[in-house]
Structure formats: structure tokens, C-alpha cells
N, C-alpha and C positions, 0 to 999 in steps of 0.2 A: 190573632191567631192563637187559638189555645194550645195550651202544652201537650195534651194528648195528640193532635194532629198533628203537629211538629214530631213527636215521638214516631207515630205510624206512618211519617212520611220517609224518617229516617229508616227506618225497618223495609218499607217498600223499597228504597234504595240498595239498602243490601242483600234483601234477597230477591228481586228481580234483577240485580246486575247480570249481565248475558252470562257469566260463569255462574250463576247460582242454578241452572238448569243440569238436566244430566248430562254425563260428559259421553253419551254413546255418540258412536257414529264413525266422524273421519279420525283415523288414527292422527293419533298427537306424535309431532315430533320430540325428540330426546333434545330440547334446547339446552341441556348443560353439557352433554358433548358436543353439539355444535359450536357452541361458545369456545369450549376446549380448543375442539379441531380448528377452528378459525386463527388459532393463534399457533397451529403448526406441532401443535403438542397432542400426546398418546392421552387417550380417552377411555378408560375399563369402565364396564359395570359388573357389579358382583351382587350376590343374591342371600340373602341372610334371611333364617326364621327365625321368631321370636317362638319364648316358651308357651305361649299362649295363642299361637297358630299363623301372628301376622307375618307376611313375606314380605320384607323389605327391599329394596334396590339402595345400592352403594356405590356410590362413584369413587373412583380414584385416578388421582394424576401421579403417576409412578415417578421417583426422582429421577432426576438427569443422568444419562449414562456417561459420565462425563469423570474424569482422573482427579480434575479438581476437586469434588465432592467428597467429603470423608465418610467413611461406612459408618461410622458411631452414631449419626444422628438419630435421633429415634422418630416416627412417624408422627404426624398431626392428623389429629379428627376435628373436622370443623361442623357445627351443629346448627341448622339454621332456628329462624326465629316462627312467630305465629305467621300462618299464611305465603311462607317462604318455602325453601326448598332448597337443594345443593345449589340451585344456579346464583341465589345470593353472593354465592363467592366468587362467580365467574362471571360476571355478567357485565361488568365495568369493563372488562377488556386488561390486557396486559399493561403492566406499570401501574392500574389502580385496582385490580382485585385480589384481596387478601388469598385466596386459592394458589393464584398466579403467581404471587411475590414470595409465596414460600416454596413453591417449585424452582423458582429463579433462584433460590439460597439454599437450593440441593436438598430440599426435603422432600419424603414420600407423602404426599396429600392425600386423604382420605375425606369423602363429602358425603355425611349423612342425609338420609330421607327419611323423614316419621313416617309413622302409619297413616295411610287415609290420603297422602299428598299424591301429587302426578304420577309418582315412578313407584310406589310404595302401596298398590291396590290391590295387592294378593291374598291371601288366607288360605290354611288348610281345607278348611270346609264352607267359609262364609263366599257370598256375592256381595259386591259393593250395594247393589239394589236391596239387600236385608238389613231393615234396621238392625239387627243384632251386630252387624261389621260395626256401625258407628257408635258402639255402647262405651266410648272410652274419654276421657281428657287426658289433659299432659301427665297426668299423673301416672296413667299406664304407659305413656312413652317413656318416662323416667324410671321407670321399674322393669320393662320389658324391653322396650326397643334399645335403650341406650347401650345396657348391660349385653344385650346380644351384638351389638355393632361392636363394642370395645372389645369383647371375645373373640371374636372373628378376625379383626385387624391385630390384633396380637398374635394370635395364631398366623396367619398367612404372612407375616413379618417376621417370625419368630423372634419377637421382642416382649420383655417384662412390663413397659411402661408406655405411656404414649403422650404427645402433648394435646391438650385441648383449646377450641376455641369456642366458645356459645354466644350466639347474638339474640338476645331477648329470650322467649321462649327457650332458645336452646343453653341459657342461662338455667334457666327455672327447672328443665329436668335433670341439669346435670346436680343440682342442690338437692332435688328428691331422691335421685338415685343413690348418693353420700348419704342424706340421712337415714333413707332407709335400709341400706343394704353399705354399712361403712368399711366393710371389706374391700370394698371396690377403690377405696382411696389409694390402696397400693399400686392400682394399675393406671394411676395416673402421675406423670412427671411434675407437670404444673398445668394451670387452666388461665387463662383470661376470658373474663365476663365481660362481653360489650354491651352496654345499656340494660344491666343487670335488671330481671323482674321477679319479684318475691315478693315484698309489700308493695300495697296500690294503693295506701291509705291517701294520699296527695295526688294523686294521677290528676291532671289537669286537662286531658284530651276531652274535649266537649262532647263528640258523639259517642264516645265510649264511656264518658260519665255519664250520659244520658241514657244508655242501654242499660247500664247497671242500675241506674235510679228506678226501673221500670222493669226489673227481670222478670217479674210475674206475666206482666204484659207479653213481652218477648216469649215466654216458654209458651204461653196460651197461642199467640201467633203461628209458632212454629209447630205446634200440635195439630193445629187445625189446617195447615199446609202440607203437614206430613213430611216436614224436611228433618232430616238427620243429619245430612252433609250440607256444608255453606261453603260458597266460592269455589267450587273446583276447577280446574283447569279445563278447557275445552280448546278446540281447534279454532273457535270465534275468538278466544280471550288471547290466545297465542299469537293472533294477526290485530286485535282489537287496537294495541297500544300502538302500533304503526299506523292505524288510520287516523286515532283520535289524538293521541298524545304527542305525536312528532312536532317537532318546533315551530313548522311553518305552519300548521293549524291552528286557527281561532281558537279551538279549543283545548289549545295546551294549557293556557293560564288556567282554565277549569280543572284540568289534569292536578296540576301543580296544588293549586288551593284545596282540592278537596284532600290530597295527599297530607300537606302541611295540618289541616285540621285535626287530624289523627295523631302524627307523628310530633308535631310541634314546627314552628316557623323558625327556619334555621338563619343564622347569617350567612350561610354560604350557599349561593343559591345552585340548586343541581344541574349539573351540565345539560344543557339542552338537548345533546343527543344520547345521554345514557338512559332517559325515561322509558321510551320505545323499546329499550332492550331489557330494561328491569322488568317492563310487563309481557316480555316474551315468556316467562318463567314465575311470574307473579299475576294475581292471588293461584296458589296451587292446592288448597282444598284444606278444610277443617272439618270436624266435627261439631255438632251444637254442644257436646260438652266439655270443649274445650273453651270456649265461648263464654259459658255458664260458669266455669270453674272459675275462668279471670275475673268476670262480674263478682263472684262472692268473695272473693281476694278484696275488691274495691271497695264491697260495702261493710265485710268484716275490719279490714285492717289487718289481720292476721296473714300468716302463711301455712295453712293448713290444707287436709285434705278435703276432698268434695262432700258437701253438704247434700244430704238427701232431702231434705226440709222436713223430717221427721224421725222424732226421737226413736220411736220403734224401729226405722230401716236404719237410723246410724248405729243404734245400740248392736243391732244384727250385723253390722259389717264391722264395727270398733268396739264394743264391748262398752260403750259409752254412748249418751245422750247427742253429744256435740261431736263435730269432727275433729279429731287429734291434731296441735299443729306438729309441723316436721322440724326435727332435732338438729339444728343448723351445727350445734355442738359435736356432733360427729362428723361434720365437713374437716378435715385436717390435710389441706393442700396449701402449695404454695399460689397464691392467688392475685393476679393484677386483676383489678376492676378499673373499667371506665365509663365515665358519665359525661354526658354533655348538658351544658348548663339550658339549652333551650329544649330538652328532650320531653315530650307532654306526657308521657307513658313513665318514664321512669326519673321520679323526682329526687334532688337531693336529700331532702330529708327522710325518706323510702331507703335511699343507699347508703345512707350512713347508720340507718338502724340495722341493716343487713349486715354493715361491716361491724358492728358491734354483737350482733346475734353470731357471727363467726369466729367467737372468741379461740377456739383452736387451729385457726387457720392463719398462716403468715400471710397478709393482704397489705399488696400497695395501691391506694386506690389515685386514680387520676382524672380529674376533672378537666373537660376540655371546652373551652369558652365557643360558645357560639354553635354547637353541636346540636342538631336534633337527635331524633331516635334512630332514625338510618343512616345518618353521615357518617359512621362506622364501617359503613359499608362502601358507600358511595361517594362521600366526599373528594376531591381533588387531592384535598390534604392530608387524606386518612393513612396514604401511605406515608407519610414522613411523622406524624403525629402519634400515629395509632402502632401501625403495623412493625414498625422500626423497632419499638421497645418490645413488643411480643416475640419478633424476631430473635431479638439480642438476650432476651433471656434464656430462650430455648437452648442457643447456640452456646452460652455460657453455662448452662446446666448438663448440656451434653458433654462439651468438654471437659468439664470437673469430673464427669463420670468417667470418661476414656483414660483419664490419666492415674484412676484407683487402681 
């Protein structure tokens, strides 16, 4: 079987996944609030507009109205990864989800949804059927979406700083923001980076490595098919997980195999009851530009802005023939960095390089043996191994601030 045929087969799987068709028709359930309300908790939805016109939804789980909760705790903002949404932080349920654990420990929790995902498909002038709506990568999420969300949360809570947790692309967009707009460092108390993605030179995920190796073929195929949006959520995908990936189905093993090929083979088997709940909110949709930009990082080995593959176009955009690297020296934060030894996307070598580049930040790096890329969200041990470290640092910082 030729390499080209295998590549084409992978593209067909990706493109013609049931979610890769237009999300028109049956209205989508707000699975994020549904998961929160299932735990008898309040869920709010806020609307934020970015400087370039995108209209985002922001989910909120307000702090418990309890006398035992101190009033000095700063709010938390959680930002999801590629193909994810706010649902990533609630779908595992009480005692297992980061957002619900933060709420239980008295924090006001805000959950971002990047442009183009299930809950952030609005724009001041453009419809999602317009190709111009999808002309963005994660760079725009970092320089437009994230600052708009941060400013909104701080204004609504009357705070000067917030705590931040990003997973995968959620770490990428924070690094983009602080590299490009370093004045935003002052608006973060600290940040936790789960499975950080910046340098991807040593990525080992077979399907993603294959896609990156033939990026020109991917672009050609997407152009021929007229696809600008990939893997959006539809009513079909919201129930598809229940049908194909329930533990009792013979296709369950195929679901876990397909997932592991992308994110790594974990030493901690996924709870057989969680996968269908994850697939209620995932995939949530991405632009082709996001996928292409990550592919460029794999091929270049650099953490740099989008390459227009034309010296003329790059010069028009950047004033130079090649895309500039992000200036990670501009990031000046207290950072917790979590890496899994079985992560197929975020390798140890690439994370160590990131830590070296973050020379003006105070970094604590934790390597979690046996974790893959998504175990930081869904592993049964994550509350003890990961979440507790995050919560303890935030409490300590907020107690120290209150004592001043």
C-alpha cells in the first residue's frame, strides 16, 4: 500500500467524519451547562465581542454562596485545546473535572470558548458560511479572543488579576498573547500550562506527523473540497459518542485506539464511562488555519507566526520574508508546567526547550509518568496529581495578597 494512499485515507477519515459537514439543522444542546447543571450547580453564559468582530460565549460557574468561602480569591479562567471547548473542563463530572474542583474550593470559574467552536460561532458582520469567517489560526485566538475574555472577566468581577489554566492550544494562545502584548502579564496572578504546545519538533503522534509531512497535499485537498471549517459539532456528533463509543459497544476499542493514536497511549486507561461524555462536546470545530499553523510548527521546529509560504506575502504582513518567532522572553509569569511522559504531541524535549525560552518567568515543571495529552483533563488520578497542585498555589498566592 503506497504512502500516498495511506495519507489520502487519513484525510478522508478526518474530512468525512460526521462532524465535518455543515452544522445546520437541529439546534445544538448547550452540553457545557447541561454537564454543570447535572451537578446541581449554577451555569451562566456571557457574551464577549473581540476587537475584530467575533462574538464569543463564555461559561461561568459562580463561586459557592457559602460563608466558608473567603472573598479574596481571584477568579479562574480555563482555556481549552484544539477541537475542544469549555466542555473539556466539566465533562468528567464532579470529583474528576478541573472546573468543578475549583468551584468546590470556592473559586469563581470562567470557561472560554475560542472563535469557531460550538458556542462561539457569531460575528459582527460575517456568517459561518462565509469563507472569510474562517480566516484565522490560533494566533488570532491569542491576540484577540483571549484579551477580550480576560478584560471581560476582570471587569465583571472587579478584580485586577485572574488565575489561568490552559490545556494544549490553551497554553499556545496564552504564550502568543504575552509574547505579542506583554502588558497583559500584569493581569494574570499565575498560570498552569497543561500539556503545553509551542515547539513541536519532536511530536510523535503518527496521524499528525503524517498530515504535517504532506501539508501541500492537505491544502490542495481542502481547496478542492472548499472546506474552511473542520470537525464542527452537530446534533449527530453530540449523540454519536453514545452510539459508537459506549463501553458496551464492540466499536469502543476502535474509539480508544483512534484517540490514543493522536494523543498517546496512556498508562492510565480512560474510564469506560467517560468517553461518551467527552464526545458530547468534542469535536467542537476548528478552522483549517489552526491545523495548518500547527503543521508549520511541526515542520519548522520553531514557535513562530503563520507562514504565508510566499516571501512577498510574508513581507507585506511582517516586514520580512519569513515569519517572526514569538518572543517568549516577554512572558513574565509564575508558571506551573505539566508534561506527561506518554504525550504524543508535547514531547519532553520540546517542553524543556520551552522552559529554557521562558527565561523571564518563574517556572515549576512537573513530569507526570504515564500521562498522555488528555489525561490532564480526564485521568482518574488528575485531581490528586495535577489539580491539587494548581489549587494549592492559587490559594497560597491569594492568601499572601490578602495579607498585604
